[in-house]
N, C-alpha and C positions, 0 to 999 in steps of 0.2 A: 400344414404338416399332416401326413397320413397317419392312420391308426397304427400301422406297422412301426413307423418312426416313434410314435408316442409310446408304444409298448416296449420297444427296444431301449428307449431312454429310461423308462422306469426300471427295467431289469439292470441296466448299467448302474443306475443310481443306487439300487438296492445292494448291488455287488461292491459298492464303494468306488466305482469308477467315475470318471468325469462324464458329465452329460454329453452325449454325442450330438452331432448336427448343430452345435453352437447354441443349444437350448439353455434357457435358464429355468430355475425352479418355478418361477411365476408363469412362464409359458407352458410348462408341464402341467401345472395346476389348472390353467385356463383350458388346456386341451381336454383334460378329463372332465372339467365342469361342462364343457361343450358336449361331450359324450353323454353325460348324465342328462343334460337338457334334451338331447335327441331321444334318449330312452323314455323320459317322462312324456314327451310329445307322442311317441309311438304308443305308449300305454294308454294315454288319454284317448287317442283315436280308436284303439281296440275296445276300450271301455264304452265309448259312445256307440260303436257299431254293435256291440253285444246288447246294450240297452235297447237299441232300436229293434234288433232282431227279436228280443224277448217281448217287447211291446207288440210287435206284429203277431207273434204266436198267441199272445193273450187275446188279441183282437179276433183271431181266427177261432179260438176256443170259446169265446163268450157266448155266441148263439147256441152252441152245443150244450154248454153248462146250463144256460137258461131253459133250454128244452127239457133237459133231464130234471131240473129243479121243478119245473111246472107239472110233471107227472108224479112227483113224490107226494104221498098222502099219509094219513094216519095208519094205513095198512102197510106192513113191511113188504118191500119188493126187492128182489135180487137185481143185480146189474143187468142180466139178460132180460128180465121183465121190464125194467126201466127203458132199455133200448127199444124193445118192441113197442111199448106204450108211446114213446116219443117219436117213433118212426125214423130212427136214425140208423146210419150204416157205419157203426164203429164197433170195435172189439170190446167185449166185457171187461178185459183187463185194464182198459183206459178209464173206466168209470170211477174208480177210487181217486185217481189224480184229478179228474175233472170236478168231482164233488168235494175235494179237500177244503176249498175256501168256505163252503157252506157248513162242513163238519166243524171246522175250527171256530166259526162264528157262532155255532150252536143252533143254526137254523135246521140242520139235518143231523140225525143221530144214526149211528151204526148199530145194528142188532144182528143176532144170529137167527137165521131162518132155516127150518127143517124142510128140505125138499125131498119128496118121495122118490126113492131110487138113486138119489145123489148125496144124501147125507145133509150135514149142516153147511150152509153157505152164508156169506155176508149179505145182509139186507139193509135197506135204508128207509127211514121214516122221518116225518117232520119232527123237529126237535121241540 
């Protein structure tokens, strides 16, 4: 049975008409259970692919995170200073997301740092 036949049969059943194509209610139910099983399988594949992609991204970011963490000290440093000290080629805007696991665990603390000519910026120190 095609999906079109299945949908038409449901519409006919809802409208109080006899089921077309000689279908029974059990066959109708089995058809939709099959569609649900296909949806579940597709969702599981998508979930697995997403998890794999996320793991790959985390593996790429791990050395960068460790390099940034290695240059953090008791003296507050801005994102730009951390990047220069670690010798990395990343944008300062990516530093907060890279250091987020360390901030959440309490290993690194965020502080405000006054930078001459630029005002107050976010800095990072050992927690």
